[in-house]
C-alpha positions in Angstrom: 1.0 10.0 -9.9 -2.5 8.4 -9.8 -3.5 5.3 -11.1 -4.7 6.5 -14.3 -0.9 7.4 -14.8 0.0 3.8 -13.9 -2.3 2.4 -16.4 -1.3 4.9 -19.1 2.5 3.9 -18.4 1.7 0.1 -18.5 -0.2 0.6 -21.8 2.7 2.5 -23.3 5.8 0.2 -22.0 3.8 -3.0 -23.0 1.9 -2.2 -25.8 -1.3 -3.5 -24.6 -4.6 -1.8 -24.9 -6.1 0.7 -22.5 -8.7 -1.7 -21.4 -6.2 -4.5 -20.8 -3.9 -2.4 -18.7 -6.8 -0.8 -16.6 -7.9 -4.7 -16.1 -4.5 -5.8 -15.3 -3.7 -2.8 -12.7 -7.1 -3.5 -11.2 -6.5 -7.4 -10.9 -3.0 -6.7 -9.4 -4.5 -4.2 -6.6 -7.3 -6.8 -6.0 -4.9 -9.3 -5.4 -2.9 -7.3 -3.1 -6.0 -6.3 -1.0 -7.3 -9.7 -0.8 -3.5 -11.0 0.3 -3.5 -8.2 3.2 -7.0 -8.7 4.2 -6.4 -12.4 4.9 -3.8 -11.6 7.1 -0.9 -12.5 5.0 2.0 -10.5 4.1 2.8 -9.4 0.4 6.6 -9.5 -0.4 7.4 -8.3 -3.9 11.3 -9.2 -4.4 13.5 -5.9 -4.9 10.4 -3.9 -4.0 9.6 -4.2 -0.6 7.1 -5.9 2.1 3.4 -4.7 2.7 2.3 -5.9 6.0 -1.0 -5.7 8.0 -0.3 -4.8 11.6 -2.9 -4.6 14.6 -2.8 -1.5 16.4 -4.1 -1.6 20.0 -6.6 0.5 21.3 -5.1 3.6 23.3 -5.9 6.9 24.9 -5.6 10.1 22.9 -6.3 13.7 23.1 -7.6 16.4 20.6 -4.5 18.9 20.2 -6.7 21.9 19.7 -9.4 21.4 22.4 -7.3 19.2 24.8 -10.3 16.9 25.2 -9.2 13.2 25.7 -10.9 10.4 24.0 -9.9 6.9 23.2 -8.6 6.1 19.6 -10.2 2.4 18.8 -8.2 -0.4 17.8 -7.6 -0.5 14.1 -5.5 -2.5 11.5 -3.1 -0.5 9.2 -0.9 -1.4 6.3 2.7 -0.6 6.6 5.5 -0.8 3.8 8.9 -1.7 4.3 11.1 -0.9 1.1 13.7 -3.7 0.0 17.2 -2.9 1.1 18.5 -2.7 -2.4 15.8 0.1 -3.6 16.2 1.9 -0.1 20.0 2.0 -0.9 19.4 3.5 -4.5 17.2 6.0 -3.1 19.6 6.9 -0.6 22.2 7.6 -2.9 
């Protein structure tokens, strides 16, 4: 499923126009992006937790050439599904 599919589903489920549905999804994604960029976690009840984690620099190796190099420090987004949702998925 891609963003256009989500916009279409929102439009069909709510009865709003295509443009309004697209604006709604864009605004939701922008709020999520801003929240994570500011360093705050984003928890959606009964869905899960999005959090920004800092990864430290570390040594790495190209598996093909075996050449060693340094993997730079970076920030990554991780997602942990809510317990109820995880249990439903595993039934």
